[in-house]
N, CA, C and O of each residue as an XYZ file, in Angstrom:
724
protein
N       0.844     -1.161      0.000
C       0.000      0.000      0.000
C       0.897      1.235      0.000
O       1.779      1.358      0.850
N       0.686      2.131     -0.927
C       1.525      3.307     -1.059
C       0.754      4.516     -0.552
O      -0.326      4.824     -1.056
N       1.311      5.207      0.452
C       0.633      6.370      1.000
C       1.191      7.678      0.456
O       0.604      8.732      0.701
N       2.279      7.649     -0.256
C       2.858      8.867     -0.796
C       2.461      9.055     -2.255
O       3.183      9.692     -3.022
N       1.336      8.511     -2.630
C       0.876      8.641     -3.996
C       0.569     10.103     -4.283
O       0.134     10.844     -3.402
N       0.795     10.499     -5.503
C       0.457     11.856     -5.896
C      -1.029     11.933     -6.205
O      -1.649     12.983     -6.036
N      -1.603     10.822     -6.660
C      -3.009     10.832     -7.021
C      -3.748      9.715     -6.296
O      -3.390      8.543     -6.403
N      -4.777     10.096     -5.565
C      -5.642      9.134     -4.883
C      -7.061      9.420     -5.333
O      -7.540     10.548     -5.214
N      -7.728      8.412     -5.845
C      -9.106      8.541     -6.333
C      -9.241      9.672     -7.350
O     -10.266     10.353     -7.392
N      -8.221      9.870     -8.161
C      -8.284     10.914     -9.166
C      -8.003     12.308     -8.637
O      -8.131     13.282     -9.378
N      -7.623     12.426     -7.372
C      -7.325     13.727     -6.763
C      -5.815     13.876     -6.666
O      -5.141     13.036     -6.071
N      -5.285     14.942     -7.247
C      -3.853     15.212     -7.170
C      -3.567     15.802     -5.791
O      -3.850     16.973     -5.536
N      -3.010     14.990     -4.915
C      -2.831     15.395     -3.518
C      -1.785     16.490     -3.344
O      -1.808     17.208     -2.345
N      -0.885     16.626     -4.284
C       0.141     17.661     -4.142
C      -0.415     19.059     -4.401
O       0.213     20.052     -4.032
N      -1.575     19.145     -5.025
C      -2.160     20.450     -5.352
C      -3.387     20.777     -4.504
O      -4.139     21.695     -4.832
N      -3.591     20.041     -3.429
C      -4.749     20.311     -2.582
C      -4.554     21.617     -1.816
O      -3.470     21.871     -1.291
N      -5.600     22.448     -1.749
C      -5.482     23.702     -1.004
C      -5.503     23.453      0.502
O      -5.983     22.420      0.967
N      -4.978     24.410      1.247
C      -5.014     24.366      2.705
C      -5.776     25.600      3.162
O      -5.452     26.718      2.760
N      -6.791     25.403      4.004
C      -7.613     26.513      4.478
C      -7.135     26.995      5.840
O      -6.790     26.192      6.707
N      -7.118     28.304      6.020
C      -6.839     28.859      7.346
C      -8.104     28.726      8.187
O      -9.188     28.502      7.647
N      -7.973     28.862      9.495
C      -9.150     28.770     10.372
C     -10.164     29.858     10.047
O     -11.370     29.612     10.066
N      -9.676     31.064      9.750
C     -10.576     32.170      9.419
C     -11.350     31.864      8.143
O     -12.568     32.036      8.098
N     -10.655     31.416      7.116
C     -11.306     31.080      5.840
C     -12.280     29.915      6.020
O     -13.345     29.888      5.403
N     -11.912     28.968      6.856
C     -12.781     27.820      7.119
C     -14.098     28.289      7.741
O     -15.173     27.856      7.327
N     -14.010     29.169      8.729
C     -15.222     29.679      9.385
C     -16.084     30.475      8.406
O     -17.311     30.380      8.433
N     -15.438     31.262      7.541
C     -16.185     32.016      6.526
C     -16.953     31.064      5.616
O     -18.134     31.272      5.336
N     -16.272     30.024      5.159
C     -16.918     29.058      4.259
C     -18.039     28.300      4.958
O     -19.084     28.043      4.361
N     -17.823     27.942      6.225
C     -18.878     27.247      6.972
C     -20.110     28.138      7.111
O     -21.239     27.665      6.988
N     -19.890     29.430      7.368
C     -21.012     30.365      7.485
C     -21.739     30.498      6.150
O     -22.970     30.504      6.112
N     -20.988     30.605      5.056
C     -21.602     30.693      3.728
C     -22.390     29.425      3.414
O     -23.472     29.488      2.830
N     -21.845     28.277      3.803
C     -22.542     27.018      3.559
C     -23.857     26.979      4.336
O     -24.877     26.528      3.815
N     -23.831     27.451      5.579
C     -25.051     27.480      6.400
C     -26.107     28.394      5.773
O     -27.307     28.201      5.965
N     -25.639     29.385      5.025
C     -26.556     30.308      4.353
C     -27.004     29.786      2.991
O     -27.696     30.487      2.253
N     -26.607     28.547      2.653
C     -27.106     27.905      1.451
C     -26.199     27.949      0.237
O     -26.613     27.536     -0.846
N     -24.987     28.430      0.379
C     -24.069     28.513     -0.759
C     -23.388     27.158     -0.982
O     -22.547     26.738     -0.188
N     -23.762     26.485     -2.067
C     -23.251     25.135     -2.330
C     -21.760     25.127     -2.667
O     -21.062     24.167     -2.340
N     -21.271     26.168     -3.307
C     -19.851     26.207     -3.667
C     -18.969     26.285     -2.417
O     -17.816     25.853     -2.445
N     -19.498     26.828     -1.333
C     -18.734     26.899     -0.081
C     -18.510     25.496      0.475
O     -17.430     25.193      0.982
N     -19.527     24.640      0.381
C     -19.383     23.257      0.861
C     -18.298     22.539      0.056
O     -17.464     21.825      0.612
N     -18.325     22.739     -1.255
C     -17.325     22.110     -2.124
C     -15.918     22.600     -1.776
O     -14.972     21.813     -1.754
N     -15.783     23.890     -1.506
C     -14.480     24.454     -1.132
C     -14.016     23.896      0.213
O     -12.824     23.659      0.410
N     -14.956     23.686      1.138
C     -14.612     23.093      2.437
C     -14.109     21.662      2.267
O     -13.135     21.256      2.901
N     -14.776     20.916      1.414
C     -14.350     19.530      1.173
C     -12.952     19.523      0.558
O     -12.070     18.807      1.031
N     -12.749     20.312     -0.489
C     -11.442     20.367     -1.152
C     -10.345     20.834     -0.197
O      -9.219     20.339     -0.244
N     -10.680     21.781      0.661
C      -9.698     22.339      1.578
C      -9.339     21.443      2.742
O      -8.379     21.718      3.461
N     -10.101     20.364      2.942
C      -9.836     19.469      4.067
C      -9.472     18.050      3.644
O      -9.428     17.150      4.482
N      -9.214     17.842      2.365
C      -8.843     16.504      1.902
C      -7.506     16.050      2.477
O      -7.281     14.853      2.657
N      -6.619     16.997      2.766
C      -5.342     16.627      3.394
C      -5.572     16.053      4.790
O      -4.811     15.203      5.252
N      -6.615     16.519      5.451
C      -6.969     15.983      6.766
C      -7.344     14.506      6.640
O      -6.950     13.684      7.468
N      -8.107     14.180      5.601
C      -8.473     12.783      5.349
C      -7.216     11.961      5.079
O      -7.081     10.846      5.584
N      -6.301     12.504      4.290
C      -5.050     11.792      3.995
C      -4.259     11.499      5.265
O      -3.696     10.414      5.412
N      -4.216     12.458      6.175
C      -3.457     12.231      7.413
C      -4.119     11.168      8.281
O      -3.432     10.409      8.963
N      -5.455     11.107      8.260
C      -6.169     10.119      9.075
C      -6.005      8.713      8.504
O      -5.821      7.766      9.269
N      -6.066      8.551      7.188
C      -6.012      7.193      6.626
C      -4.653      6.547      6.828
O      -4.536      5.326      6.716
N      -3.629      7.325      7.120
C      -2.312      6.739      7.379
C      -2.326      5.876      8.637
O      -1.494      4.981      8.784
N      -3.262      6.139      9.538
C      -3.376      5.328     10.757
C      -3.870      3.915     10.457
O      -3.713      3.008     11.274
N      -4.461      3.736      9.289
C      -5.085      2.458      8.948
C      -4.323      1.725      7.849
O      -4.895      0.871      7.171
N      -3.043      2.043      7.659
C      -2.299      1.470      6.541
C      -1.924      0.009      6.731
O      -1.450     -0.620      5.785
N      -2.118     -0.554      7.919
C      -1.747     -1.958      8.141
C      -2.952     -2.891      8.092
O      -2.858     -4.041      8.522
N      -4.066     -2.419      7.581
C      -5.284     -3.230      7.571
C      -5.492     -4.001      6.283
O      -6.436     -4.785      6.180
N      -4.633     -3.795      5.302
C      -4.758     -4.541      4.056
C      -5.818     -4.003      3.118
O      -6.192     -4.683      2.163
N      -6.309     -2.812      3.362
C      -7.318     -2.208      2.492
C      -6.627     -1.290      1.487
O      -5.525     -0.800      1.734
N      -7.278     -1.067      0.368
C      -6.742     -0.152     -0.630
C      -6.844      1.282     -0.121
O      -7.848      1.670      0.476
N      -5.796      2.058     -0.363
C      -5.764      3.452      0.080
C      -6.913      4.233     -0.548
O      -7.527      5.071      0.112
N      -7.205      3.964     -1.813
C      -8.289      4.677     -2.483
C      -9.626      4.434     -1.786
O     -10.420      5.362     -1.632
N      -9.880      3.199     -1.364
C     -11.126      2.889     -0.662
C     -11.195      3.628      0.669
O     -12.222      4.215      1.009
N     -10.098      3.594      1.418
C     -10.071      4.292      2.705
C     -10.239      5.794      2.512
O     -10.899      6.458      3.311
N      -9.645      6.324      1.455
C      -9.764      7.753      1.170
C     -11.215      8.122      0.883
O     -11.710      9.130      1.387
N     -11.896      7.317      0.082
C     -13.298      7.597     -0.235
C     -14.170      7.541      1.011
O     -15.031      8.399      1.211
N     -13.948      6.536      1.845
C     -14.730      6.411      3.076
C     -14.410      7.574      4.012
O     -15.304      8.115      4.662
N     -13.140      7.956      4.078
C     -12.752      9.105      4.889
C     -13.418     10.383      4.408
O     -13.781     11.237      5.218
N     -13.583     10.523      3.092
C     -14.264     11.698      2.541
C     -15.733     11.735      2.952
O     -16.296     12.809      3.159
N     -16.346     10.571      3.069
C     -17.729     10.521      3.560
C     -17.775     11.048      4.993
O     -18.654     11.836      5.343
N     -16.823     10.608      5.820
C     -16.744     11.114      7.189
C     -16.501     12.614      7.224
O     -17.069     13.318      8.059
N     -15.656     13.108      6.318
C     -15.391     14.548      6.230
C     -16.665     15.306      5.885
O     -16.956     16.338      6.489
N     -17.427     14.803      4.919
C     -18.668     15.475      4.528
C     -19.674     15.491      5.675
O     -20.370     16.485      5.876
N     -19.752     14.400      6.421
C     -20.643     14.374      7.581
C     -20.197     15.400      8.616
O     -21.026     16.075      9.227
N     -18.884     15.514      8.809
C     -18.355     16.491      9.764
C     -18.673     17.913      9.311
O     -19.056     18.753     10.125
N     -18.516     18.183      8.024
C     -18.817     19.518      7.496
C     -20.293     19.836      7.682
O     -20.643     20.945      8.087
N     -21.157     18.875      7.389
C     -22.596     19.107      7.492
C     -23.067     19.281      8.931
O     -24.056     19.973      9.173
N     -22.382     18.669      9.888
C     -22.847     18.692     11.277
C     -22.049     19.604     12.198
O     -22.373     19.709     13.382
N     -21.016     20.266     11.687
C     -20.175     21.113     12.537
C     -20.965     22.318     13.027
O     -21.678     22.964     12.258
N     -20.828     22.611     14.317
C     -21.539     23.721     14.945
C     -20.561     24.870     15.161
O     -19.636     24.771     15.967
N     -20.778     25.955     14.433
C     -19.894     27.118     14.529
C     -19.945     27.788     15.896
O     -18.991     28.455     16.296
N     -21.049     27.615     16.615
C     -21.184     28.291     17.912
C     -20.288     27.670     18.984
O     -20.012     28.300     20.005
N     -19.841     26.456     18.755
C     -18.929     25.813     19.701
C     -17.517     26.346     19.475
O     -17.118     26.607     18.340
N     -16.782     26.502     20.538
C     -15.422     27.035     20.437
C     -14.436     25.884     20.219
O     -13.603     25.587     21.075
N     -14.555     25.240     19.042
C     -13.743     24.069     18.712
C     -13.222     24.233     17.292
O     -13.939     24.699     16.407
N     -11.969     23.846     17.083
C     -11.432     23.865     15.724
C     -12.121     22.770     14.912
O     -12.493     21.725     15.444
N     -12.282     23.025     13.635
C     -12.957     22.060     12.777
C     -12.232     20.722     12.765
O     -12.872     19.672     12.821
N     -10.911     20.747     12.694
C     -10.154     19.489     12.622
C     -10.359     18.647     13.881
O     -10.386     17.419     13.805
N     -10.504     19.296     15.035
C     -10.752     18.572     16.285
C     -12.069     17.816     16.208
O     -12.190     16.711     16.738
N     -13.048     18.407     15.551
C     -14.350     17.770     15.391
C     -14.322     16.730     14.269
O     -14.926     15.664     14.391
N     -13.621     17.044     13.181
C     -13.687     16.203     11.980
C     -12.900     14.905     12.100
O     -13.345     13.873     11.597
N     -11.743     14.931     12.753
C     -10.898     13.733     12.807
C     -11.637     12.537     13.416
O     -11.603     11.459     12.823
N     -12.306     12.674     14.578
C     -13.049     11.512     15.102
C     -14.179     11.048     14.175
O     -14.485      9.857     14.121
N     -14.796     11.980     13.452
C     -15.855     11.596     12.507
C     -15.265     10.776     11.354
O     -15.849      9.777     10.934
N     -14.124     11.200     10.853
C     -13.462     10.484      9.754
C     -13.007      9.109     10.234
O     -13.214      8.107      9.548
N     -12.387      9.063     11.409
C     -11.936      7.781     11.977
C     -13.123      6.848     12.178
O     -13.044      5.661     11.860
N     -14.217      7.379     12.704
C     -15.411      6.564     12.940
C     -15.966      5.971     11.663
O     -16.370      4.808     11.633
N     -15.986      6.764     10.613
C     -16.501      6.274      9.329
C     -15.596      5.176      8.771
O     -16.083      4.180      8.237
N     -14.287      5.357      8.893
C     -13.343      4.343      8.405
C     -13.465      3.073      9.235
O     -13.457      1.974      8.681
N     -13.578      3.205     10.551
C     -13.732      2.014     11.401
C     -15.022      1.273     11.085
O     -15.043      0.042     11.058
N     -16.093      2.011     10.848
C     -17.369      1.379     10.490
C     -17.210      0.606      9.181
O     -17.711     -0.511      9.049
N     -16.516      1.200      8.223
C     -16.271      0.527      6.945
C     -15.464     -0.751      7.154
O     -15.814     -1.806      6.627
N     -14.385     -0.651      7.922
C     -13.539     -1.827      8.158
C     -14.311     -2.920      8.892
O     -14.135     -4.106      8.611
N     -15.155     -2.524      9.818
C     -15.924     -3.497     10.590
C     -16.979     -4.184      9.722
O     -17.158     -5.400      9.794
N     -17.668     -3.402      8.910
C     -18.798     -3.936      8.145
C     -18.404     -4.519      6.797
O     -19.230     -5.170      6.157
N     -17.188     -4.311      6.347
C     -16.781     -4.727      5.011
C     -16.169     -6.125      4.973
O     -15.740     -6.574      3.911
N     -16.119     -6.806      6.084
C     -15.536     -8.149      6.094
C     -16.550     -9.179      5.624
O     -17.737     -9.059      5.925
N     -16.096    -10.195      4.888
C     -17.021    -11.226      4.420
C     -17.592    -12.065      5.562
O     -18.700    -12.590      5.450
N     -16.847    -12.194      6.651
C     -17.326    -12.927      7.818
C     -17.420    -11.970      8.993
O     -16.565    -11.102      9.168
N     -18.456    -12.132      9.793
C     -18.648    -11.249     10.948
C     -17.822    -11.758     12.119
O     -18.007    -12.884     12.581
N     -16.912    -10.922     12.591
C     -16.077    -11.239     13.745
C     -16.399    -10.205     14.812
O     -16.482     -9.012     14.518
N     -16.580    -10.653     16.045
C     -16.958     -9.722     17.108
C     -15.899     -8.644     17.279
O     -14.718     -8.850     16.998
N     -16.352     -7.495     17.745
C     -15.444     -6.367     17.927
C     -14.364     -6.687     18.953
O     -13.204     -6.322     18.761
N     -14.728     -7.364     20.037
C     -13.739     -7.670     21.080
C     -12.651     -8.608     20.542
O     -11.472     -8.440     20.854
N     -13.049     -9.585     19.742
C     -12.078    -10.511     19.156
C     -11.167     -9.785     18.162
O      -9.959    -10.016     18.126
N     -11.760     -8.916     17.369
C     -10.983     -8.136     16.414
C     -10.019     -7.201     17.142
O      -8.881     -7.032     16.705
N     -10.456     -6.595     18.242
C      -9.576     -5.714     19.021
C      -8.371     -6.476     19.559
O      -7.246     -5.977     19.528
N      -8.613     -7.683     20.051
C      -7.504     -8.510     20.554
C      -6.518     -8.803     19.422
O      -5.304     -8.724     19.609
N      -7.051     -9.139     18.252
C      -6.185     -9.463     17.115
C      -5.346     -8.257     16.698
O      -4.147     -8.394     16.455
N      -5.961     -7.086     16.613
C      -5.212     -5.899     16.188
C      -4.189     -5.482     17.237
O      -3.106     -5.011     16.891
N      -4.522     -5.650     18.512
C      -3.538     -5.372     19.569
C      -2.372     -6.349     19.460
O      -1.214     -5.964     19.624
N      -2.682     -7.610     19.184
C      -1.628     -8.619     19.033
C      -0.723     -8.282     17.847
O       0.494     -8.453     17.927
N      -1.307     -7.806     16.755
C      -0.503     -7.423     15.590
C       0.397     -6.230     15.908
O       1.546     -6.175     15.470
N      -0.135     -5.278     16.674
C       0.681     -4.119     17.060
C       1.830     -4.541     17.968
O       2.962     -4.084     17.806
N       1.527     -5.423     18.933
C       2.570     -5.912     19.839
C       3.617     -6.691     19.046
O       4.816     -6.565     19.296
N       3.157     -7.497     18.088
C       4.091     -8.254     17.248
C       5.039     -7.317     16.507
O       6.248     -7.548     16.468
N       4.483     -6.260     15.920
C       5.322     -5.299     15.192
C       6.307     -4.605     16.129
O       7.471     -4.409     15.780
N       5.837     -4.237     17.316
C       6.704     -3.572     18.295
C       7.838     -4.491     18.735
O       9.000     -4.088     18.762
N       7.488     -5.734     19.080
C       8.507     -6.687     19.526
C       9.481     -7.053     18.408
O      10.670     -7.250     18.655
N       8.978     -7.142     17.187
C       9.855     -7.442     16.055
C      10.868     -6.319     15.861
O      12.053     -6.572     15.643
N      10.397     -5.088     15.941
C      11.304     -3.953     15.804
C      12.300     -3.854     16.944
O      13.454     -3.472     16.748
N      11.842     -4.202     18.131
C      12.690     -4.098     19.326
C      13.735     -5.209     19.384
O      14.898     -4.958     19.700
N      13.317     -6.437     19.077
C      14.198     -7.599     19.221
C      14.851     -8.050     17.917
O      15.796     -8.838     17.937
N      14.355     -7.559     16.792
C      14.929     -7.943     15.511
C      14.535     -9.327     15.048
O      15.127     -9.852     14.105
N      13.548     -9.931     15.688
C      13.062    -11.250     15.258
C      11.572    -11.356     15.557
O      11.025    -10.610     16.369
N      10.942    -12.291     14.887
C       9.506    -12.514     15.049
C       9.222    -13.074     16.444
O       9.813    -14.083     16.829
N       8.321    -12.431     17.215
C       8.017    -12.946     18.555
C       7.120    -14.182     18.488
O       6.424    -14.399     17.496
N       7.141    -14.976     19.534
C       6.262    -16.142     19.620
C       4.897    -15.692     20.127
O       4.746    -14.584     20.640
N       3.919    -16.558     19.977
C       2.587    -16.265     20.500
C       2.661    -16.089     22.012
O       1.943    -15.270     22.585
N       3.522    -16.853     22.645
C       3.714    -16.743     24.092
C       4.219    -15.348     24.473
O       3.770    -14.778     25.468
N       5.141    -14.804     23.696
C       5.651    -13.451     23.947
C       4.532    -12.418     23.844
O       4.401    -11.539     24.696
N       3.733    -12.537     22.796
C       2.629    -11.597     22.573
C       1.599    -11.717     23.687
O       1.124    -10.710     24.212
N       1.255    -12.956     24.049
C       0.277    -13.183     25.117
C       0.777    -12.611     26.439
O      -0.009    -12.081     27.225
N       2.078    -12.715     26.684
C       2.650    -12.173     27.910
C       2.506    -10.663     27.998
O       2.208    -10.126     29.065
N       2.714     -9.981     26.886
C       2.583     -8.523     26.869
C       1.122     -8.108     27.045
O       0.831     -7.150     27.760
N       0.208     -8.824     26.398
C      -1.213     -8.467     26.443
C      -1.940     -9.009     27.672
O      -3.072     -8.613     27.947
N      -1.294     -9.912     28.412
C      -1.939    -10.574     29.561
C      -3.217    -11.303     29.154
O      -4.210    -11.290     29.881
N      -3.177    -11.931     27.998
C      -4.288    -12.749     27.513
C      -3.781    -14.169     27.313
O      -2.592    -14.371     27.064
N      -4.675    -15.168     27.420
C      -4.250    -16.551     27.168
C      -3.786    -16.727     25.716
O      -4.311    -16.089     24.803
N      -2.797    -17.601     25.522
C      -2.268    -17.855     24.178
C      -3.362    -18.329     23.229
O      -3.393    -17.933     22.064
N      -4.261    -19.179     23.728
C      -5.325    -19.719     22.879
C      -6.207    -18.595     22.340
O      -6.646    -18.635     21.190
N      -6.463    -17.587     23.187
C      -7.310    -16.475     22.763
C      -6.613    -15.638     21.684
O      -7.259    -15.168     20.748
N      -5.310    -15.454     21.816
C      -4.538    -14.710     20.815
C      -4.576    -15.449     19.477
O      -4.819    -14.840     18.436
N      -4.337    -16.751     19.507
C      -4.348    -17.556     18.279
C      -5.734    -17.522     17.643
O      -5.857    -17.355     16.429
N      -6.776    -17.679     18.454
C      -8.149    -17.668     17.956
C      -8.474    -16.315     17.315
O      -9.082    -16.259     16.246
N      -8.064    -15.228     17.976
C      -8.340    -13.888     17.454
C      -7.610    -13.648     16.134
O      -8.186    -13.103     15.192
N      -6.346    -14.053     16.068
C      -5.579    -13.865     14.830
C      -6.141    -14.710     13.688
O      -6.162    -14.270     12.538
N      -6.593    -15.918     14.005
C      -7.219    -16.763     12.980
C      -8.523    -16.142     12.482
O      -8.854    -16.244     11.300
N      -9.259    -15.501     13.385
C     -10.570    -14.949     13.042
C     -10.476    -13.800     12.043
O     -11.408    -13.584     11.269
N      -9.372    -13.062     12.044
C      -9.280    -11.916     11.131
C      -8.614    -12.260      9.804
O      -8.452    -11.386      8.953
N      -8.227    -13.513      9.616
C      -7.629    -13.926      8.346
C      -8.689    -13.913      7.255
O      -9.856    -14.218      7.503
N      -8.277    -13.562      6.060
C      -9.190    -13.582      4.922
C      -9.580    -15.025      4.614
O      -8.719    -15.905      4.599
N     -10.862    -15.280      4.368
C     -11.261    -16.644      4.016
C     -10.714    -17.034      2.641
O     -10.510    -16.183      1.774
N     -10.487    -18.312      2.464
C      -9.983    -18.845      1.197
C     -11.102    -19.643      0.544
O     -11.786    -20.425      1.205
N     -11.280    -19.446     -0.736
C     -12.322    -20.134     -1.475
C     -12.054    -21.632     -1.516
O     -10.903    -22.064     -1.586
N     -13.121    -22.417     -1.471
C     -12.991    -23.865     -1.607
C     -12.528    -24.244     -3.011
O     -12.026    -25.346     -3.231
N     -12.697    -23.331     -3.950
C     -12.315    -23.589     -5.329
C     -10.899    -23.108     -5.642
O     -10.437    -23.237     -6.775
N     -10.221    -22.561     -4.658
C      -8.837    -22.099     -4.820
C      -7.936    -23.308     -5.050
O      -8.001    -24.274     -4.290
N      -7.093    -23.271     -6.090
C      -6.198    -24.415     -6.324
C      -5.166    -24.541     -5.201
O      -4.702    -23.541     -4.653
N      -4.825    -25.756     -4.879
C      -3.813    -26.040     -3.860
C      -2.571    -26.526     -4.590
O      -2.639    -27.435     -5.417
N      -1.437    -25.912     -4.278
C      -0.182    -26.273     -4.937
C       0.656    -27.117     -3.991
O       0.712    -26.861     -2.788
N       1.298    -28.117     -4.548
C       2.138    -29.012     -3.755
C       3.595    -28.767     -4.115
O       3.989    -28.971     -5.264
N       4.388    -28.340     -3.165
C       5.824    -28.091     -3.351
C       6.112    -27.156     -4.525
O       7.083    -27.352     -5.256
N       5.265    -26.137     -4.704
C       5.503    -25.148     -5.748
C       5.254    -25.654     -7.147
O       5.544    -24.949     -8.113
N       4.729    -26.849     -7.285
C       4.505    -27.437     -8.611
C       3.099    -27.195     -9.103
O       2.504    -26.139     -8.884
N       2.582    -28.216     -9.783
C       1.250    -28.135    -10.355
C       0.193    -28.192     -9.262
O       0.424    -28.736     -8.182
N      -0.980    -27.617     -9.560
C      -2.059    -27.682     -8.570
C      -2.571    -29.105     -8.403
O      -2.550    -29.913     -9.331
N      -3.027    -29.379     -7.198
C      -3.564    -30.711     -6.889
C      -5.017    -30.759     -7.301
O      -5.672    -31.788     -7.133
């Protein structure tokens, strides 16, 4: 997955505008008054925010373009629901909305339904694995991961198995790199 792409979903990320807080508030006020071009300018001006958020999800095996599109949906919801009367920066409000939309997509887009608690254990185990690998220079054992998480080894194995992509029954099986069986 490449996050330094110049173009995501047909959008040239190197040419995206950046809005100041003052300009953002002006556009939000114009949008509230019914000006449709202001909403479009707000979306264009905050696409970099979506790009920064999707980088948190780069280890999930999803296409960056898909995450970007889902993040844009979260951005649009944030723009539509932002309350100017609150003394909060737009990005403070928008980031959790974008993250929530991406998490909902990741949760609901799996072919098999896995409980949230099991998925959380699996993702924590993957993070611990990456941390221990970087720290020790070798792949940790399930026992090492379970020790850090204070969870039983069986639960870690079960959780990691649960988040694996299913394999089709019609998928060819290869024996010793040769012809399919």
